[in-house]
DSSP file (Angstrom, degrees, kcal/mol; ACC not computed):
  #  RESIDUE AA STRUCTURE BP1 BP2  ACC     N-H-->O    O-->H-N    N-H-->O    O-->H-N    TCO  KAPPA ALPHA  PHI   PSI    X-CA   Y-CA   Z-CA
    1    1 A X              0   0    0      0, 0.0     3,-0.0     0, 0.0     0, 0.0   0.000 360.0 360.0 360.0 142.8    0.0    0.0    0.0
    2    2 A X        +     0   0    0      5,-0.0     2,-0.2     0, 0.0     3,-0.0   0.677 360.0  75.1-108.8 -24.4    1.2    3.5   -0.8
    3    3 A X  S  > S-     0   0    0      1,-0.1     4,-2.2     4,-0.0     5,-0.2  -0.547  82.1-121.4 -90.9 158.9   -1.4    5.7    0.9
    4    4 A X  H  > S+     0   0    0      1,-0.2     4,-2.4     2,-0.2     5,-0.2   0.900 114.6  49.6 -63.7 -40.9   -1.6    6.3    4.6
    5    5 A X  H  > S+     0   0    0      1,-0.2     4,-2.5     2,-0.2    -1,-0.2   0.880 110.1  51.2 -67.8 -35.6   -5.2    4.9    4.8
    6    6 A X  H  > S+     0   0    0      2,-0.2     4,-2.1     1,-0.2    -2,-0.2   0.898 111.0  47.9 -65.4 -40.4   -4.1    1.8    2.9
    7    7 A X  H  X S+     0   0    0     -4,-2.2     4,-2.1     2,-0.2    -2,-0.2   0.907 112.0  49.6 -66.2 -41.6   -1.2    1.2    5.2
    8    8 A X  H  X S+     0   0    0     -4,-2.4     4,-2.2     1,-0.2     5,-0.2   0.920 110.4  50.2 -63.6 -44.1   -3.5    1.7    8.3
    9    9 A X  H  X S+     0   0    0     -4,-2.5     4,-2.7     1,-0.2    -1,-0.2   0.911 109.1  52.5 -59.2 -42.5   -6.0   -0.7    6.8
   10   10 A X  H  X S+     0   0    0     -4,-2.1     4,-2.5     2,-0.2    -1,-0.2   0.895 107.5  51.3 -62.5 -41.1   -3.3   -3.3    6.3
   11   11 A X  H  X S+     0   0    0     -4,-2.1     4,-2.5     2,-0.2    -1,-0.2   0.944 113.3  44.1 -61.6 -48.4   -2.1   -3.0    9.9
   12   12 A X  H  X S+     0   0    0     -4,-2.2     4,-2.4     1,-0.2    -2,-0.2   0.889 112.7  53.1 -63.9 -38.2   -5.6   -3.6   11.2
   13   13 A X  H  X S+     0   0    0     -4,-2.7     4,-2.2    -5,-0.2    -2,-0.2   0.910 110.7  46.6 -62.6 -43.5   -6.1   -6.4    8.7
   14   14 A X  H  X S+     0   0    0     -4,-2.5     4,-2.7     2,-0.2     5,-0.2   0.930 112.5  49.0 -65.8 -46.0   -2.9   -8.1    9.8
   15   15 A X  H  X S+     0   0    0     -4,-2.5     4,-2.4     1,-0.2    -2,-0.2   0.887 111.2  50.5 -62.8 -38.2   -3.7   -7.8   13.5
   16   16 A X  H  X S+     0   0    0     -4,-2.4     4,-2.3     2,-0.2    -1,-0.2   0.929 111.6  47.8 -63.7 -44.8   -7.2   -9.1   13.0
   17   17 A X  H  X S+     0   0    0     -4,-2.2     4,-2.3     2,-0.2    -2,-0.2   0.908 111.7  49.2 -62.5 -43.1   -5.8  -12.1   11.1
   18   18 A X  H  X S+     0   0    0     -4,-2.7     4,-2.6     1,-0.2     5,-0.2   0.911 110.6  51.6 -63.3 -41.8   -3.3  -12.8   13.8
   19   19 A X  H  X S+     0   0    0     -4,-2.4     4,-2.4    -5,-0.2    -2,-0.2   0.902 109.9  48.9 -61.7 -41.7   -6.0  -12.6   16.5
   20   20 A X  H  X S+     0   0    0     -4,-2.3     4,-2.3     2,-0.2    -1,-0.2   0.910 112.0  48.5 -64.9 -41.9   -8.2  -15.1   14.6
   21   21 A X  H  X S+     0   0    0     -4,-2.3     4,-2.6     2,-0.2    -2,-0.2   0.924 112.2  48.4 -64.6 -44.3   -5.3  -17.5   14.2
   22   22 A X  H  X S+     0   0    0     -4,-2.6     4,-2.3     1,-0.2    -2,-0.2   0.908 111.4  50.7 -63.4 -41.6   -4.3  -17.3   17.9
   23   23 A X  H  X S+     0   0    0     -4,-2.4     4,-2.0    -5,-0.2    -1,-0.2   0.907 111.2  48.2 -61.9 -42.2   -8.0  -17.8   18.9
   24   24 A X  H  X S+     0   0    0     -4,-2.3     4,-2.4     2,-0.2    -2,-0.2   0.930 111.9  48.6 -63.3 -46.4   -8.2  -20.9   16.7
   25   25 A X  H  X S+     0   0    0     -4,-2.6     4,-2.5     1,-0.2    -2,-0.2   0.871 109.5  53.5 -63.1 -36.4   -5.0  -22.3   18.0
   26   26 A X  H  X S+     0   0    0     -4,-2.3     4,-2.4     2,-0.2    -1,-0.2   0.915 109.1  48.6 -62.9 -43.7   -6.2  -21.7   21.6
   27   27 A X  H  X S+     0   0    0     -4,-2.0     4,-2.1     2,-0.2    -2,-0.2   0.916 112.8  47.4 -62.8 -44.2   -9.4  -23.6   20.9
   28   28 A X  H  X S+     0   0    0     -4,-2.4     4,-2.2     1,-0.2    -2,-0.2   0.908 112.2  49.9 -64.4 -42.4   -7.5  -26.5   19.3
   29   29 A X  H  X S+     0   0    0     -4,-2.5     4,-2.3     2,-0.2    -2,-0.2   0.910 110.1  49.9 -64.8 -42.3   -5.1  -26.6   22.2
   30   30 A X  H  X S+     0   0    0     -4,-2.4     4,-2.6     1,-0.2    -1,-0.2   0.912 110.6  50.1 -62.7 -41.9   -7.8  -26.6   24.9
   31   31 A X  H  X S+     0   0    0     -4,-2.1     4,-2.3     1,-0.2    -1,-0.2   0.901 110.6  50.1 -63.3 -40.1   -9.6  -29.4   23.1
   32   32 A X  H  X S+     0   0    0     -4,-2.2     4,-2.2     2,-0.2    -2,-0.2   0.903 111.4  48.2 -64.9 -41.2   -6.4  -31.5   23.0
   33   33 A X  H  X S+     0   0    0     -4,-2.3     4,-2.6     2,-0.2    -2,-0.2   0.918 111.7  49.5 -66.0 -43.3   -5.8  -30.9   26.7
   34   34 A X  H  X S+     0   0    0     -4,-2.6     4,-2.4     1,-0.2    -2,-0.2   0.910 111.3  49.6 -61.7 -41.8   -9.4  -31.9   27.6
   35   35 A X  H  X S+     0   0    0     -4,-2.3     4,-2.2     2,-0.2    -1,-0.2   0.906 111.1  49.0 -64.5 -41.4   -9.1  -35.0   25.5
   36   36 A X  H  X S+     0   0    0     -4,-2.2     4,-2.1     2,-0.2    -2,-0.2   0.917 111.7  49.1 -64.2 -43.0   -5.8  -36.0   27.1
   37   37 A X  H  X S+     0   0    0     -4,-2.6     4,-2.0     1,-0.2    -2,-0.2   0.890 110.2  51.7 -64.1 -38.8   -7.3  -35.4   30.6
   38   38 A X  H  X S+     0   0    0     -4,-2.4     4,-1.9     1,-0.2    -1,-0.2   0.902 109.3  49.9 -64.4 -41.0  -10.3  -37.5   29.7
   39   39 A X  H  < S+     0   0    0     -4,-2.2    -1,-0.2     1,-0.2    -2,-0.2   0.885 111.5  48.6 -65.1 -38.4   -8.1  -40.4   28.5
   40   40 A X  H  < S+     0   0    0     -4,-2.1     3,-0.5     1,-0.2    -1,-0.2   0.859 112.2  48.8 -69.8 -34.2   -6.0  -40.2   31.7
   41   41 A X  H  < S+     0   0    0     -4,-2.0     2,-0.2     1,-0.3    -2,-0.2   0.832 127.0  24.5 -74.1 -32.4   -9.2  -40.2   33.9
   42   42 A X    ><  +     0   0    0     -4,-1.9     3,-1.2    -5,-0.2    -1,-0.3  -0.646  67.9 167.7-133.4  75.1  -10.8  -43.2   32.0
   43   43 A X  G >  S+     0   0    0     -3,-0.5     3,-0.8     1,-0.3    -1,-0.1   0.771  75.1  56.1 -65.8 -26.5   -8.0  -45.3   30.4
   44   44 A X  G 3  S+     0   0    0      1,-0.2     3,-0.3     2,-0.1    -1,-0.3   0.622  96.4  65.2 -80.4 -12.0  -10.2  -48.3   29.6
   45   45 A X  G X   +     0   0    0     -3,-1.2     3,-0.6     1,-0.2    -1,-0.2   0.296  66.0 116.0 -90.7   9.4  -12.7  -46.2   27.6
   46   46 A X  T <  S+     0   0    0     -3,-0.8    -1,-0.2     1,-0.2    -2,-0.1   0.854  87.8  16.6 -52.9 -49.8  -10.3  -45.3   24.8
   47   47 A X  T 3  S+     0   0    0     -3,-0.3     2,-0.3     2,-0.1    -1,-0.2   0.342 100.7 104.0-111.6   6.5  -11.9  -47.0   21.8
   48   48 A X  S <  S-     0   0    0     -3,-0.6     3,-0.1    -4,-0.1     2,-0.0  -0.634  74.9-111.6 -87.7 146.8  -15.4  -47.7   23.1
   49   49 A X        -     0   0    0     -2,-0.3    -1,-0.1     1,-0.1    -2,-0.1  -0.387  48.8 -84.5 -69.1 156.5  -18.4  -45.6   22.0
   50   50 A X        -     0   0    0      1,-0.1     2,-0.3     2,-0.1    -1,-0.1  -0.315  45.1-119.6 -63.3 143.3  -19.9  -43.4   24.7
   51   51 A X              0   0    0      1,-0.1    -1,-0.1    -3,-0.1    -3,-0.0  -0.629 360.0 360.0 -85.3 141.9  -22.5  -45.1   26.9
   52   52 A X              0   0    0     -2,-0.3    -1,-0.1     0, 0.0    -2,-0.1   0.432 360.0 360.0 -95.3 360.0  -26.0  -43.7   26.9
């Protein structure tokens, strides 16, 4: 970008993109941790379908 407004837009666009990526990675990491904790709490249930 060559104009000041174009440069400003680019900065906000980049920060928004970085925020979205960090939020996504945070969600994935939390799910992985929860899954690991669930496996440690119930080691025999690993491959069985959930009971109703």
